[in-house]
N, C-alpha and C positions, 0 to 999 in steps of 0.2 A: 761202169758209171763214171763220168768225168769228174775230176776233183773240182773244177770250176763250177759246174752245175750244182754239185752237192753243197759247196760253200754258199752259193747264192741262195739256194733253197733254205739253208739254215738262217741266213740273214733275213730273208723276207718273211719267214714263218715265225720269227721271234722279235716282233717290233718293239716290245717293251724293254728289251735289253740293248738296243742299238740307238744311240743318239741320232738326231735328225741329220747333223752334218756327216756322221759316219756312214749313214745309209747311202748318201750320194757318192762318197769316196769308194765304197765297196763296189757299187754298180759300175762306176767308171773303170775301176781297176780290173774287175773280173769280166767285163763285157766290152772289149774293144770294138770299135766301129766295124760293122759288117761281119762280126764273128758269129759262128754257129756252134752251139754246144753239142757234144757227142751224143747226149741223151736229151729227150724233150724235157724242158723245164716246166711247161704248162700243158694241162689237158683242157680241151675245148668242149664246152657243154652248150648246146642250143637250148634256148629258154622259151622261145615262141615260134609261131609258124613263119613261113617264108613271107618276106615283106616287112620284117620287124627290125628294130634297132635298139640297142641298150644304151642308156644315157647316164645312169647313176647307180652307185652301190654303197651299202652301209657296212658297218663293222662286222655284222653277222653274215655278210655275203648276199643279202637280199638285193635284187637288181630291179630297177624300173626302166621303162622305155615306152615305145609305142609299136603297135602292130597294125597291119593293113586290115581295115574293116569296111567292106564294101568299097565305096569310092573315096573313103577318107582313112582316118586312123583312130584308134582308141589307145588310151594309156593302159599300162599293165604293171603288175608287180609279180616277180617270181621269187618266192622265199621258201620257208620251211613247209608251208602248206601247198606248195606248187604254184601253178599259174593262176592269176586272177585278173580278169577284165575289170578296169575301174569304172567303165561307163562314161557318161557325160553329165552336163548340167541341164539336159533336156534337148540339146542340139545334136548335130551330126558327128562331131569329132572331139578328140582330146589327145593329150600327150603328157606323160609323166617325166619330169626333168630332174627331180631330186628326192632323196629319202634320208631321214635321220636314223640314228641308232635305235629309236623307239618305234620305228615303222611308220611314222607320219610321212606322207607323200605330198609333193606339190608339183604343179605344172599348169597347163591351160586346158580349158574345156569350153565348148560352145554351149551357150544357153538356148532357151526356146526361141529367142528373138534373133538368133544367129550371131550374137556378139561373143567374142572370144574373151573369156574371163580367167583370171588366176584362181586356182582352187587349192584347197587343203583337203586331203583324204585321210581321215583318221577314225578309227573305230568303226569302219565299214560305212562311213558317211562322207560324201563329197560336199564341201561348202564353198560357196562363191565368196571370194575375198573382196569383191568390189573393184573400184577404180579411184583415181584421184580427181574425178569430176567428169571424165569423158566416157567413152563407150567400152574400151578394151583394156586388158591387162594380161600379164604372164608372170608366173612365179618360177624362179630358176633354182632356188636352193632353200633349205631349212636347216637350222642348227639344232642341237640337242635340247636347247631351252624352248624351242618352238618358234623362234624368230624366223620370219620368212622374208626373202628379198626377191626383187624382180623389177619389172617396169610396168607403168600404167599410163593411160591417157589422162590428160588434165582437162580436156575440153577447151583448151586455149592454144592448141598447136597451130603453128603456121602451116605445117604440112601434117597430114593425118598419121604418118608413121613415126613421127617424133614423139616418143613417150618419155616419161621421166622415171628415174630409178626410185624405188620405194623400199621402205622397211615396214613390215607388218608385225605388230606385237600387241598383246593385250586387247585384241579385237579392233585395233585401229591401224589404218594405213597412213604412213607419213611419207611425203615426198622428200627426196634427198638432195634435190637441186642439180645444178650443172656448173661447168666452168663458165667463166665470164662470157655473156652474150650467147651461150649455147641454147639451142632449141630442144635438146633432148639428152637423155642419159639412160644407162641400164646397169643394174647391179646383178652380177652373175654368181658371185661367191661370197661366203661368209665363214669366218673361222670361229673357234671356241671362245675367243675373247671379244667377239662382236665386231671385229674389223671387217668391213665390207669393201669389195673391189669389183670393178667392171670397167666402164668407159663413159666418157662424156664428150659431146660435141662442144666446140668453142667457136664463138664469133659467127658472122654471117655465112650463108652458103657461098661456096666458091666453085668455079668450074675448073676441071671436070668432076672433082670429088669434094664432098663435104667432110673435112678432116675430123677424126675422132682421136681421143687421147686416153691412154691407160690411166685409170684413176682409182683412188680410194675414197670412201665416204666415211667420215668420222668426225664427231664433235661439231656437226653443223657445217663442216667444210668439205669441199670437193677438191682433191689434191692430185695433180699429175705426178706420177711416180718417177718418170724419166721422159726425156723428149723423144718418145717413140712415135715415128711417123705413122699415123692411122693405127694407133695401138689399142688393144683390148686385153683385159685380164679375164681369164676363164676359170682359174683355180687358185686357191690360197690355202696354206696349211696353218697350223697353230703357232708356228714360229714366225708367221708373217711373210714367208717366202711365196712368191706369186709366179704364175705361168700364164702365157697367152700367145698373142700373135701381133705382129706389126707389119706395115706395108700394105699394098693393095692386092686384090685377089689374084692377079696374074703373077705376083712375085712376092708373096707373103713369106715371113720367116717367124718361127717360134722363138720365144725368149723365156728365160727364168730370171726373176728379180730377187736377189738375196744379198743381205748385208750392204744395201745401198748401191749395188751394182747390177745392171742388166746385162746378161750374157746370152748371146745368140745360141739357139739350139741347132745342132748340126742337121744336115740333110742326108737322107739315104742315097739320093742321086742328085748331085749338084746341077746336072744338065736340066733336070726338071725341077728347078729350085723353088719349091713351095712347101711350107709345113707350118705346124702350130703345136703348142703345148696346151692340153685341155685340163689336166688335173695334176696335183702334187700331194703326196701323202706326208705324214709326219716323219718319215724316214728320209725325205728329200728325193724319193723316186717319182719320176715324172712320166706321164703317158701323153700321147698325142698322135699325130699323123704326119706322114711325109710322102711327097709325090715320088712315084717310081715309073719307069717305063714297063708297060705290060704287053706291048706288041710293037711291031715295026713302026707304026704311026699312032700309037695310043699310049696314054699315060693314065695312071690312077693312083689312089692312096693306099698305103700300108700303115697299120697300127705300129706305133713305136714306143719303146721304153728308153728313157733317157736317165743319165746321171746329172748331178748338179753342175758338172762342168760342160754340159750340153752334148756329151757323146751319145749318138743314137744307136740303138740296136733294133733291127727289124724283128717284130714279134713273130713273124713267120719263120725266123731262124730258131725260135725257142719252142716250137711245137713239132709234133710228129709229122713229117712231110707225107707219110702214107695216109694220114687222116683225110686228106683232100680239102682241108679248110684253107681259106685265104683270109687273114685278118686285115680288114680294110679300115678299121677305126678303133681306137682305144679312147674311151670317153671318161672313165673314172677308175681310180685305184684306191683300195683301202689299205690300212696299215698291216694287214696280213698278206699283202701282195696280190690279192684277187683283183681282177680287172674286168670291168663291164665294157662292152663294145659291140662291134658288128663284124660278122664274118660271112663269107660267101662260099658256096659249094654248088656245083652243077648249075651255075647260072642264076642262082637265087641266094638272097642274103637274109641273115637271121640275127636276132639279138643273141649274144653269147656271153658266157662268163668264163674267164680263164682262171683255172685253179692250179696252184703249185702241185707238181707231182711229188709225193713223199719220197724221201731218200734217206739212207743212213750215211752219216759223215764217214769219209774214208781217211786213213792215215795220210798225213801230209797236207791236209786241207789248210791247217793253220799256217804252214810254211808258205803255201801259195798266197794265202791272205796277206801275210806280212810282206811278201815280195810285191804283191799287187799294190799295196799302199805305198811302198817305196817308189815304185815306178810312177804312181799317180802324183806323188809329191814332186817329182822331177819335171812334170808337165806344166806348161803355163796355161792359165785361164785365158779366155778371150773376152775381156770386158768390152761391152758395147757402149754403155752410157753410165755415168754416175748420177746419183739422185740429185735433185735440185730443180724440180718442176714447179709449176705454178700452183697456187692455192687460192680458192675462191670461196668465200663464205656465202651461205645461202641467204 
């Protein structure tokens, strides 16, 4: 058993003993870019049938996502009771996007009129959360107090796909506004302190792209966190550290925003330069995806584990290569280090959960830990932007 893999297992499996900043330091120190551990760090468990994907995970390791159902999809949860199809609101399809530690689930589902609506699934019942006056809505996350965030139609959109970010609490949906002149916004993440993050459009439509900005929604204001070109925030932890993506689809980069500084997340293959951060836990461990070459003329994505310094490690280097799995996306990570995502085998893809393989610490682990931290301290960070974005009251 390798000392590095043993040490990292200990770190990830004991989140309550490791401060948020230290978690990122450990990951960067013990997992240099492109390295593979001598023994698998994670075991891969398929949670649903072929044609499924995992999108969210809670503290107990329950995973939500969607699976192929006829010509569409249905949301699901996989937890202590096994696999459960969440159904719909009377229409054809649904998808589950988030789950809190009490097992309440949110996402979208079609109703009997074919409208896509945000839902809350709790106690075996799926409830329609409504809209902001238009036809459609989607819920992306729910915190442990039951506050739900997402985006919803207002009925006043210049274009039908410009929805506005919302906060749903106490049975009421409240619009969160946009940056100045923007037609739409979306809230993707919320932390334990109620800080909401996502993106907002700003100003009139421009050709060829309509620019978005990574933003927070708090106290009636929409605030750009940093001048990130076409930025979006996908995940936020309780320390207010955020991860997401900036740039356009053909050349996007992941970023982490911490202590007022946005740092670019590294790429597994700079030649196929595209990637993103999708979630960050309270240890500062980040998951996401980065593009790699998978054939002579083909490219695809691999799931990635990052440290706060942006150093990427391919999750496929942390599983047993004999398993036959290829991790193509890492969507969510909890404080125990479990990861929800998508993996492929035999030409078909499945929702999966990655669980740490138990290990007994070896002599010398702490010596390597101390040396890793020393090496990390000698490395320079790569600040991309400092905070100082615009703020627009609703």
